[in-house]
N, C-alpha and C positions, 0 to 999 in steps of 0.2 A: 536557649539555655533556659534549663526548666530549675525549680526547687524543689527541692526532696527535706519532707521533716522525717527525724529519726527518732522514736519514742522507745528507748531500750537502755534499759540500767545495767548493762554489759558494758563497761565505757571500752574496754577493746576490742570488744564487736562492734560497738556503735562508731568508733573511729576508723574501724576496717570498712566497715559498710559508706561510710563519708567518704575516703578517701577513692572507694571504687567509684562511686557517683562522679566524684571531681574529674576522675581518670578519663570519663567520659563525655566532659563537657559540661558538667550540670552543676548547679551550685547544692549544697547539703549542709544544715545543722542538725545538733543533737540536742532533744528535749534535758533540762536539766532541774527544772523542779519538778518531779512526779507526782506534787499533792495539788497543782495546777496548772494543767496543760494547755487549759485553753486559752491564755492570753498569748503565750507563746507562741500559738498555732497562729493566731490572728495577726500577730505584731510579724510573724515571719511570710505569712501569706504564700503558703506552699503549691505545688499543681501537685504534688502525690505525697503522701503518709504511711511510713514503714512502724506498723507498732507492733511490742513484743504484747504477747496473752499475759506472762507473769510478769506485773511491776509492784513498785512499791506503793502503800496507800490504796491504788484504785486497779482493778486489771484492766487489757488493752479493749475488751468488750464494751468497759464503762465508758473508755477514752473514744472510742468509733463511734457510740450512741452520742455521746456529746457533739461531735463533732459533726455528726449527720445534723443535728439541729438549727446547724449554722452554714454546711456546705456540702457540695455533693464531689467535692475533691476524693480523688482515688483512695481507699485505703488498702492495704497490703498487710495482712497479719503473717508475722513470723512468731515460731513455737518449737520447740522441742515437743510439744504434748500435740504429735502429726496424727494421733487418730481421727476416724470418720467424725463423732461426735463434735470433737472440736473443730474442724474442718465446717464441718454442717452448721455450726453454730457461728465461727466466724463469718459465713457467708447471709444465715438471719442476720446478724447483727448490723448488716450494712457494708462487710468487707466485699473486697473486688477479687482480691486474689489470698492464696495461703503458701507461704514457703516454710519447709521443713529445715529446723534444726540437725544436724550442724550445716550452715549455710553455704551452699555453692556459690561464689560471688557471680561467676559467669551465669548461672540459669539466674539469679536474682537480677542480674543486669538486662537480661535478655526479655523476663518477664516484666520489668519497669518500662522498660524502653517500648514496649507492645502497648502497655497500659496506659502511657501517657501517648502514643499518638492514636489510639482510641478515643481518647477524652479529648484531645485537646485537635483535634481534627474535625469536630463536631461541634465544636464552637466556644465561647470565652466561660469563664467562670463566674459566678455571681459575688459582686464585691459586698465587704462588709469594713464595718468600723466596729472597734472594740473600744473601751473604757472603762475599768474597774471589773472588769468580768461581765458587762455588760455587753452584748453584739448586737450591732444594729446592722441587719440586714436591708441592704439596697434596693435588691431585688423584688420582695412582698412586703417593705414596709413595717416589718416589724421588730420586737425589740426582745432578745433572750437573755435572763438573767439567772444565774444558780438552777436551770433546766426548766424552769417556765419562761412560756412563750406570752409575748405581751401583746395585744393588737393597738395600735395606734391613729389616732385620727389623723387627718391628712396635715394640718398643723403640728398636731406634736411630732409628727416624720419630720418635718420640713425643719422645725426649731432643732432636734436632735441632729440631724445630719450637718445642718448648719456649724452648730456649738461643737461636733465631735470632729468636722472637716478642720476646725481651727482651734485643736484642744491645745491648751495653755494660753490663747491668744484672749482679749476681750473681743468681744463682737457687739457691735453698735446696737443700740435699739432699731435705728432707720434701716440698718443691714438688714435685720429679721422681718422688716415690716413690707422691704421690698421683696424678699425671698417670699414672705407669705402671700402678700397682696398684691402682685406684680399688676394685676390688670384694672387694679380699683384706682380710681383717681384721688378718693379720699376715705381716711380709715382712722378713727379716733384714736389716740395714740395709746389710751387705756385699753384698747380690745388687744394690746400685744400683752399685756400686763396679766389679762384673764386669762388667755391662753397659756402663759408660763405658768402661771399658779397652779390651773388646771394639770400641766403634764406634771409639776412637781408632786402634787399629790398623788396620782399613779406611780410614779418612780418610788416613791413614799414607801406607799402601800404592799410595791414588789421589794421594798428593803435597800433601797438606794437612796441613801440621806444624804441630803446636800450633795445632789449630784450636778446642780445647776446652782452656781454663786451670783450674785448680785453684786455688779460694780457700781455702786451710785453715782449717776451722772455720766458714766459710760456704758454701761450695757451688761453682757451676762457673759460668763466665762466656764467651761468645764476644765478643771485642771487635778 
């Protein structure tokens, strides 16, 4: 069963596409907040995205570009503007296919099924973790926020991965130290504090204020 994420502001059309996908044994969800698509995209973790070109706030090209910064998931553009220029632009922006409106649901289904077979017979997707618009890519150990990509050190990545995997829960200092220095017999406890504070400065500089909270006597939490 595949998950299809539909970014279409025509509610009746979006629902029709959703029902069609479900009729073929897939799951489907429709975007609601067209001002900020990425958190919903990451939370749903779809196998394929259907995106209209003309949308409120930002167009489909913008959202395809943002998705491409964190994922290689297949993206199919849908639009009534099916001239050659828009089709070429859609492909150049990272799209995998283009479906013209008015949509023939049968043709749409055939194209999607073919794309899914090609994409997932080739291997698994790169997993990501997301919080407050910050996306941690587990494939290349990078963090993306508001379109900006941040390189992380090995310890930066391990701290963020551990905290984001346990979002909403306090992670003890002992757990983090074990995750960071598994092979070392002894590491001064202050070393963890130095690493967390260094990471906080990077996050603050990127605009992520108070992303990691200290719970005195317990550990750290992302909430």
